C-alpha positions, 0 to 999 in steps of 0.5 A, spaced: 459 522 512 465 523 517 472 523 512 479 527 513 480 526 505 475 531 503 479 537 505 483 536 499 477 538 495 474 545 494 467 545 497 463 545 490 466 538 489 466 537 497 458 537 497 457 533 490 461 528 494 457 528 500 451 527 495 452 520 493 448 514 498 452 512 505 454 505 502 458 508 496 461 512 499 464 507 504 467 503 498 470 509 495 478 506 494 480 512 488 477 519 487 481 522 480 482 529 479 483 531 471 483 538 470 477 539 464 477 532 464 471 528 468 471 526 474 473 520 476 470 514 482 472 508 482 468 503 488 471 495 488 473 495 482 467 499 479 468 505 475 464 512 475 464 518 474 461 524 478 455 529 475 455 535 476 448 535 480 452 530 485 449 523 482 453 518 477 453 515 471 458 512 465 457 516 459 463 521 460 460 527 456 454 527 462 460 527 468 463 534 471 469 536 468 474 541 474 477 547 471 484 550 472 482 553 478 479 547 481 486 544 479 490 550 484 485 550 489 486 542 489 494 542 489 494 548 495 489 544 500 494 538 499 500 541 499 497 546 506 499 552 502 507 552 501 509 548 495 517 550 497 516 544 503 513 539 499 518 539 493 521 532 496 514 528 495 513 532 488 519 530 486 516 523 487 509 524 485 505 523 490 504 527 497 501 522 504 496 526 508 494 525 514 490 518 516 495 514 510 491 517 503 496 518 497 495 522 493 499 521 486 500 527 482 502 527 474 503 533 470 510 536 467 516 534 469 522 538 471 529 535 470 535 535 472 541 531 470 536 526 466 533 525 473 525 528 475 527 534 479 519 536 481 513 536 478 510 542 474 504 544 471 499 539 475 493 537 471 492 529 474 490 528 481 488 521 485 487 520 491 487 513 494 483 511 500 487 508 505 482 504 510 484 499 516 481 492 516 483 489 522 484 481 522 484 481 514 491 478 516 487 472 520 486 466 516 493 467 512 498 468 518 496 461 523 500 459 515 506 462 515 508 460 523 516 457 524 514 454 530 521 452 530 524 459 529 518 461 533 518 466 527 514 467 521 517 463 514 520 468 510 513 469 505 513 473 498 506 475 497 504 477 490 498 481 486 497 485 481 496 492 483 490 495 487 489 487 489 490 488 497 497 487 499 498 493 502 492 492 507 495 485 508 502 487 510 499 492 515 494 487 518 500 481 517 505 488 522 500 488 527 498 482 529 505 479 528 507 485 533 502 484 538 503 476 538 496 475 535 498 468 532 491 465 530 494 458 531 491 454 538 500 452 539 503 459 537 504 461 544 511 465 543 510 473 545 508 478 539 515 480 536 519 486 534 517 488 527 521 494 522 517 496 516 521 499 511 515 504 507 519 507 501 512 511 499 508 512 506 503 507 504 503 502 508 504 506 515 501 513 513 506 516 516 505 523 518 511 527 522 514 521 522 509 517 526 504 511 523 498 514 522 495 506 523 495 501 528 501 497 527 502 493 533 506 495 539 513 492 537 513 495 530 519 500 527 517 504 520 523 507 516 519 512 513 519 514 506 526 511 505 528 508 499 526 500 501 535 497 501 538 502 503 532 501 509 532 494 510 540 495 511 539 500 517 533 496 519 539 491 521 544 496 524 539 499 528 533 496 530 535 488 532 528 487 528 526 479 528 522 481 523 522 486 516 516 487 512 517 492 505 512 493 500 513 492 492 520 489 491 523 491 484 530 492 483 536 488 484 539 491 490 532 489 494 533 483 493 540 482 495 538 487 501 532 481 503 538 475 502 542 479 507 536 479 512 535 473 511 541 470 512 542 474 518 536 470 521 531 475 521 525 474 517 522 477 512 515 479 508 514 481 501 510 483 497 511 485 488 507 485 483 505 479 479 500 474 477 504 467 478 510 465 481 514 462 477 513 469 472 515 473 478 521 468 480 523 468 473 525 476 472 533 477 472 532 481 480 529 475 483 533 470 480 539 470 486 533 468 491 530 462 488 536 460 486 537 459 493 529 458 495 530 463 500 523 464 501 518 459 505 510 461 503 509 464 497 502 468 497 498 469 490 492 474 492 486 476 488 480 480 489 473 480 485 466 483 488 470 487 494 472 480 497 479 478 497 482 471 496 489 467 495 493 461 494 498 459 498 504 455 496 509 452 500 518 454 498 518 448 492 512 452 490 507 447 491 500 448 493 498 448 500 491 452 500 488 453 494 483 459 496 481 463 504 478 469 504 482 475 510 476 480 509 470 477 509 467 482 505 469 490 504 475 490 502 479 497 501 487 498 498 491 503 500 
């Protein structure tokens, strides 16, 4: 069981996790450490508690409960023994680890001018295990091609949290950048891709270098607000495609509109369940009125298999269902 993320846990917890079966270990997606409360595992939508013997239970009274000293050790390990150097990450509420894994944090916030300055007395950690699924976007990408412009169509990917949006974006970037179109008539080469990765989730950058294979012609603006990052990429990197995750503010929509007017294709994601509901939100209404998006993709997941519905720019169904991963699916 060679997993770099194991290093964030003290030795006792590490040993308990290593007692899990190989198949279950490989399916782990979230590990939740709550001080003085049951230690929880998420394996593809199924939730269990870890027992003091390294087994699994659904009864929280039988679960292993880590103490404060173990919580301090976890914080020390994820900050590499230096809280001071991680102040900015602590203020945002998460820390990105080597390999693109992310640890979310919860505790007592310290405010300055009405804004969160940092988090202290951290008592909850949520490790989200990032996985790269090469080929995840193959069944989808061929439906997003713009043959006239030899590019991809402006696309909005919609799904609730933890359904695979980021994993899909990661593989779309790799294939678009490398020109792996999956269509016999798409003969143009790979395109220049710019990723604006505000939460360091898509690329999993560590010291500015992506942890994942994003293709040979991809540039990443890491830990940068989406709207500002998109404008910076437009001005400085001359991208042909911009990829951005989880838009949610009016300035995000304005930056997307600016990119589209500049002739740059945009592939974005947003939390939601249906196209009409998403486009009714105030921050997206301008994009809806301008009919900017040419494809809508609705992702969902059941029993570790991802399915998608595809709609055209007028919200008419094109493809009712697909299965990009064909099996085990992990999210970041």
